Each structure stands twice: as C-alpha cells, then as structure tokens.
C-alpha positions as CSV (number, residue, x, y, z in Angstrom):
1,M,89.5,-231.8,49.0
2,L,87.4,-234.6,50.4
3,D,85.6,-232.1,52.6
4,L,84.6,-230.1,49.5
5,L,83.3,-233.3,47.8
6,C,81.3,-234.2,50.9
7,R,79.6,-230.8,50.9
8,K,78.7,-231.1,47.3
9,S,77.4,-234.7,47.5
10,S,73.7,-235.3,47.7
11,S,74.1,-238.4,49.9
12,G,75.8,-238.8,53.2
13,D,77.9,-241.8,52.0
14,L,81.1,-239.7,51.5
15,E,80.8,-238.3,55.0
16,V,80.6,-241.9,56.4
17,N,83.7,-242.9,54.4
18,L,85.5,-239.8,55.8
19,A,84.4,-240.9,59.2
20,R,85.9,-244.4,58.6
21,H,89.2,-242.7,57.7
22,H,89.1,-240.6,60.9
23,L,88.4,-243.8,62.9
24,A,91.4,-245.5,61.3
25,C,93.5,-242.5,62.4
26,H,92.0,-242.6,65.9
27,E,90.4,-239.2,65.4
28,W,87.2,-240.0,67.3
29,G,85.9,-236.4,67.5
30,R,86.4,-235.8,63.7
31,A,84.7,-239.2,63.0
32,R,81.7,-238.2,65.1
33,I,81.3,-234.9,63.3
34,A,81.6,-236.5,59.9
35,L,79.0,-239.2,60.9
36,E,76.6,-236.6,62.2
37,R,76.8,-234.7,58.9
38,G,76.3,-237.9,56.9
39,L,73.4,-239.1,59.0
40,A,71.8,-235.7,58.8
41,K,72.2,-235.5,55.0
42,G,70.6,-239.0,54.6
43,R,70.3,-241.0,51.4
44,L,72.8,-243.5,52.8
45,S,73.5,-246.8,51.0
46,D,73.8,-248.5,54.4
47,P,72.2,-246.4,57.1
48,E,72.4,-249.2,59.7
49,Q,76.2,-249.4,59.3
50,A,76.5,-245.6,59.7
51,R,74.4,-245.8,63.0
52,M,76.7,-248.7,64.2
53,L,79.8,-246.6,63.5
54,M,78.2,-243.6,65.4
55,R,77.5,-245.9,68.4
56,D,81.1,-247.1,68.3
57,V,82.4,-243.5,68.2
58,C,80.2,-242.4,71.0
59,N,81.3,-245.3,73.2
60,R,85.0,-244.5,72.5
61,L,84.4,-240.9,73.4
62,G,82.4,-241.8,76.5
63,V,79.3,-239.8,75.4
64,R,75.7,-240.7,74.9
65,C,74.5,-241.0,71.3
66,S,71.4,-239.3,70.1
67,K,68.1,-241.1,70.8
68,K,67.5,-241.1,67.1
69,L,70.1,-243.9,66.6
C-alpha cells in the first residue's frame, strides 16, 4: 500500500520515509532503492537529510554513492 502511495505522490518525501522504515528493519538494499526514487522525484522537504541517509546506506552496503550527493 505504501508503495502505491509513493508512486502517486508528487514529492519524494514518502519514499524517504519508506527508506527510514527499511533502515529500521536493516533492509539496506531496499532503503537505497527507496532513497534513489525519492531523490530522483525531488521536491523534498529536507533534501540534505535524504542525502545523508543515502550516504549512510551506501557506507553500510560498501558501495560508492553517486557523485550528485
């Protein structure tokens, strides 16, 4: 249900909140996907927080983040 709401939302805030949920469940890959979608959609209420979360997820996964961050 939350995935459907995320797709219909005009901002990326719901995806960032979904990523927080995935982080709490230690689902790093899913968190990264949700953050990528949220950052790509834009119109975030706190874009710097989303970028910090993305850096955290990338560090946990041991992968490099996009240079855009």
